[in-house]
N, C-alpha and C positions, 0 to 999 in steps of 0.2 A: 907144418904148420906152423903158420905166422899170422895172430889178431887175436880173438876174445873166443875160445871156446862157450863162453857163456852167451853170445851174441849166436853165437854157430848153435847155441843148445835152443834159443829163444826161436830161432829164426825155422831151423831142422828142422827138430827135436830132440826129445835125450836118446828112442829109440837107433834112428842114422847116428848118430855119435855113437853110442855101446856097441851098436851093431857094426860098424869101420873100425872103433878099439879093438872088438874082439876075432872079425878080421881077423887084423893087423899082429897079436896076439899068437896066432894060430899060426900062423908064419915064420910066429920067430921073427916078426920084425921088433925091433923099439923106436920108442919113437920122439923122437926132438920136435917142442917145442917151445916158443918166442914170442907170449903171451903178456899183452896188454897188463901195467901195475893193477888191474882194475877187476883184476880175474884175481890175485891174489886173495882177498878176505871171500870170495867162492873155495875156492879152492887148496885143500892142505897137500905138503909135503906127502904124508900117508895117500890120500886120493887116489897121486898121479905112478905111485912106487908101486901099487895095488895093481898099472895095466898096462907098468912096464913105461911111461913115457917119462926121458927128461927132461925139464922144465927151467929157461932162462926168460929172464922179466927184463922187458923192451922199457927200463927208468931211462924216463926224462924225456920217453915219446909220447903224447895226446893220443889219447884214446882214437880212435877209427874203426868205422865201419865193415870197411871189406878184410878177407883177410885168402890168406891163402895156401893152399896148401901141396906138397911136392914129392911124388911117389915114382921109383924106377923115370921111366921116362917122359912122365906126364903131370902140369902145372893143373891145379884147377885153383880158379879164381871164386872167390865170394860176395854179393854185393846180396849181407843181409834185410838190407832196405827195401827191397824189391821185388822181393830176395829173385836171387834169381843165380844163375856158376857157371860160370865156361872151363873146358875143358881144354887144353891149349896140347897137346904134339906133337910139337917143334922142335929139333935137338936144342936151336940155337936159346932161341928162349927161357927149355929148360936148362941150360944152361948157365946161362945169364942169371935167372933164378935162385937155382943155384949159390952163385958163386954169392950173391950179392944175400943170404940168408944165411951162409958159411961167416960173412962179413960180420953180419948181428948177433948171429952166434956166436962170437969172439969178443965181443966187447960190449955182449948181455949181461949182467948180476951174475950170474949163476945163483939159485935159489935153491938157501943152506939154512933158510926157519921154517918152520911148522913144521 
């Protein structure tokens, strides 16, 4: 996941957020989230640990509304201001976004406080 969990919850509802977290956990998949700095004040390290999600913050990035989520061979791009979601199931596009995510992940500051 890359973006703001806070924006996701505001737009699509806590129910969808919690349902997707439970489904991921039931499949024993650890989450990875690149979050905007604005999410720091809304979620603690315990919040993330309790749902088996590793978090790093995109320090130095300006806040933005759209977000994306990569899972399996799929990419979902969320646009919360409309709201809409686009599911992309294309090997090349998913591979490109995974590569971008991994590069941003390596450069992002690990969440070490709270």
